[in-house]
C-alpha positions as CSV (number, residue, x, y, z in Angstrom):
1,M,90.3,95.8,131.5
2,Y,93.4,97.8,132.5
3,Q,93.0,100.7,134.8
4,L,95.5,103.5,134.2
5,F,96.0,106.0,137.0
6,I,97.3,109.4,135.9
7,G,97.7,112.9,137.2
8,N,96.5,116.2,135.8
9,K,96.8,116.2,132.0
10,N,98.0,119.8,131.9
11,Y,101.0,119.0,134.0
12,S,101.8,115.2,134.1
13,S,104.3,114.4,131.4
14,W,105.0,111.0,132.9
15,S,101.3,110.1,132.7
16,L,101.1,111.2,129.1
17,R,103.5,108.5,127.9
18,P,101.4,105.3,128.6
19,W,98.1,107.1,128.1
20,L,99.1,108.2,124.6
21,L,100.6,104.8,123.8
22,A,97.5,102.9,124.8
23,T,95.2,105.4,123.1
24,E,97.0,105.5,119.7
25,L,97.4,101.7,119.6
26,E,93.7,101.2,120.6
27,I,94.6,99.2,123.7
28,P,91.4,99.3,125.9
29,F,91.8,100.9,129.4
30,E,89.9,102.8,132.0
31,E,91.3,106.2,132.7
32,Q,91.6,107.0,136.4
33,L,92.6,110.7,136.7
34,V,93.6,111.7,140.2
35,P,94.4,115.4,140.5
36,F,97.6,116.6,142.2
37,D,97.1,118.3,145.6
38,E,98.8,121.4,146.7
39,G,101.6,120.5,149.2
40,G,101.9,116.9,147.8
41,S,99.8,114.0,146.7
42,W,101.9,111.1,148.0
43,N,99.4,109.9,150.6
44,K,96.5,110.0,148.1
45,F,98.5,108.3,145.3
46,R,99.7,105.6,147.7
47,K,96.2,104.1,147.7
48,F,96.9,102.7,144.2
49,S,100.6,103.2,143.6
50,P,103.4,101.7,145.7
51,T,105.6,104.7,145.0
52,G,102.9,107.3,145.6
53,L,103.5,108.5,142.0
54,V,101.8,108.4,138.7
55,P,101.3,106.8,136.2
56,C,100.3,103.4,137.6
57,L,98.7,100.5,135.7
58,V,96.4,98.0,137.5
59,D,95.5,94.8,135.7
60,G,93.4,92.7,138.0
61,D,95.7,91.6,140.8
62,T,98.8,93.0,139.1
63,T,100.0,96.6,139.7
64,V,102.7,98.0,137.5
65,W,104.3,101.4,138.2
66,E,106.8,103.6,136.3
67,S,106.1,104.4,132.7
68,L,108.9,102.2,131.3
69,A,107.7,99.2,133.2
70,I,104.1,99.8,132.1
71,T,105.3,99.9,128.5
72,E,107.1,96.6,128.8
73,Y,104.1,95.0,130.6
74,L,101.8,96.1,127.8
75,Y,104.2,94.8,125.2
76,E,103.8,91.3,126.5
77,S,100.2,91.3,125.4
78,H,100.4,93.9,122.6
79,P,103.4,93.4,120.4
80,R,102.8,96.7,118.5
81,V,104.0,98.6,121.5
82,W,107.6,98.2,120.1
83,P,108.7,98.0,116.4
84,A,108.5,94.5,114.9
85,D,112.0,94.9,113.3
86,K,114.7,93.8,115.8
87,Q,117.1,96.6,115.0
88,A,114.4,99.2,115.1
89,R,113.2,97.7,118.4
90,A,116.6,97.9,120.0
91,W,117.1,101.5,118.9
92,A,113.7,102.5,120.1
93,R,114.2,100.9,123.5
94,C,117.6,102.7,123.9
95,A,116.1,106.1,122.9
96,A,113.1,105.7,125.2
97,S,115.4,104.7,128.1
98,E,117.6,107.7,127.4
99,M,114.5,109.9,127.6
100,H,113.3,108.1,130.8
101,A,116.6,108.6,132.6
102,G,118.0,111.9,131.1
103,F,117.5,115.3,129.7
104,F,117.4,116.9,133.2
105,A,117.9,120.5,132.0
106,L,114.9,120.3,129.7
107,R,112.8,118.7,132.4
108,N,113.8,121.1,135.2
109,Q,113.7,124.3,133.2
110,C,110.7,123.5,131.0
111,S,108.1,121.8,133.0
112,M,105.1,120.5,131.0
113,N,102.1,122.8,130.8
114,C,99.7,122.1,127.9
115,G,97.9,125.4,128.1
116,V,100.6,128.1,128.1
117,T,103.2,129.6,125.8
118,V,106.4,130.8,127.6
119,S,109.2,133.0,126.5
120,L,112.3,131.8,128.2
121,H,114.6,134.3,129.9
122,R,117.6,132.4,128.5
123,I,118.7,129.1,127.1
124,D,121.8,128.0,129.1
125,E,124.5,125.6,128.0
126,A,122.8,122.6,129.7
127,L,119.5,123.1,128.0
128,Q,121.2,123.7,124.7
129,K,123.1,120.4,125.1
130,D,119.8,118.6,125.7
131,L,118.2,120.1,122.7
132,K,121.2,119.3,120.5
133,R,121.1,115.6,121.6
134,I,117.3,115.4,121.0
135,D,117.7,116.8,117.5
136,E,120.5,114.3,116.8
137,L,118.5,111.4,118.2
138,W,115.4,112.2,116.3
139,Q,117.2,112.8,113.0
140,Q,119.0,109.5,113.5
141,G,115.7,107.5,114.0
142,L,113.8,109.3,111.2
143,S,116.7,108.8,108.7
144,R,117.6,105.3,109.6
145,F,114.1,103.8,109.8
146,G,112.4,105.9,107.2
147,G,109.8,107.7,109.3
148,P,107.3,109.2,109.6
149,F,107.7,108.1,113.3
150,L,111.0,107.7,115.1
151,A,111.4,103.9,114.6
152,G,109.6,103.5,111.3
153,Q,106.1,103.7,109.8
154,E,104.1,102.9,112.9
155,F,103.7,104.9,116.1
156,T,105.4,103.0,119.0
157,A,106.5,103.5,122.6
158,V,109.5,105.6,121.6
159,D,107.2,108.2,120.1
160,A,105.0,108.1,123.3
161,F,108.1,108.7,125.4
162,F,109.1,111.8,123.5
163,A,105.5,113.2,123.3
164,P,106.0,115.4,126.4
165,V,109.2,116.8,124.7
166,V,107.1,117.8,121.7
167,L,104.8,119.7,124.0
168,R,107.7,121.4,125.8
169,L,109.2,122.4,122.4
170,K,105.9,124.0,121.4
171,G,105.1,125.6,124.8
172,Y,108.6,127.1,125.3
173,Q,109.0,128.1,121.6
174,L,112.2,126.0,121.2
175,S,113.4,125.0,117.8
176,L,115.3,122.0,116.4
177,G,116.2,121.1,112.8
178,Q,113.7,121.0,110.0
179,Q,113.3,117.2,110.1
180,A,112.8,117.2,113.8
181,M,110.3,120.0,113.8
182,G,108.3,118.2,111.0
183,Y,108.2,115.2,113.4
184,C,106.8,117.5,116.1
185,E,104.0,118.6,113.9
186,R,103.0,114.9,113.1
187,I,102.9,114.1,116.8
188,L,100.9,117.2,117.7
189,A,98.4,116.2,115.0
190,L,97.7,112.7,116.4
191,P,94.1,112.4,117.6
192,G,95.2,111.1,121.0
193,M,97.6,114.0,121.5
194,Q,95.0,116.6,120.5
195,S,92.5,115.0,122.9
196,W,95.1,115.1,125.8
197,V,95.9,118.7,125.2
198,E,92.3,119.8,124.9
199,A,91.5,118.0,128.2
200,G,94.5,119.6,129.9
201,I,93.5,123.1,128.8
202,N,90.0,122.6,130.1
203,E,90.9,121.1,133.5
204,P,89.6,123.1,136.5
205,W,92.6,122.6,138.6
206,R,95.6,124.8,139.0
207,E,98.7,124.0,141.0
208,V,100.7,127.0,142.2
209,T,104.0,125.2,142.4
210,H,103.9,124.3,138.7
211,D,103.0,127.8,137.7
212,E,105.8,129.3,139.9
213,E,108.2,127.0,138.0
214,L,107.1,128.6,134.7
215,L,107.6,132.2,136.0
216,A,111.1,131.3,137.4
217,V,112.4,130.6,133.9
218,G,110.4,132.9,131.6
219,D,107.3,135.0,130.9
220,I,103.9,133.6,130.1
221,V,103.0,135.2,126.8
222,E,99.8,133.2,126.2
223,D,97.5,131.3,128.7
224,R,94.8,129.2,127.0
225,R,93.7,127.4,130.1
226,V,90.1,127.7,131.3
């Protein structure tokens, strides 16, 4: 059985991607949650991950790191990871890759935190540009492939890659168009997503660095963490 090494569910947006993908597609795996350490976790994570980062998938003698590589590795044995339709699959791969490599303003200004609601001090031009592009991309996928998910009727890897964005939109009270916000509600309602958020809220660990990032960009108006 696969072993999936992840970081704190409250903070680790990268870990959420393959975890939610495997969970929603009912791909069996053993969760190995290794909490972040204050001051850095590289040495601890290097015991299972060549980069010292999470997520990392171990399949017997094979180790796969980076969320996009893990996704493609799972696809080789589980075709439902990507859409069956060739055009939808090509679009989904492009959109997931764009998320994997871009949207730096959203990442940097709105770090993921499942258990808090934040009121941003401001939405600058760079963040507004990211939000506009996400809205455009989601509307394109939903309209072109008919929904309710980004590349058609089934949840696939592209939805998993944008799941952390959905949590950021909710946590930082950011709005997109009506169609995109409806998609957010569908992702938040997924059993796997609800399980992840609940676990994140109930984690006993806090990392000061992540919380300081929140306070640098806004005010915490609600903290639901244990």
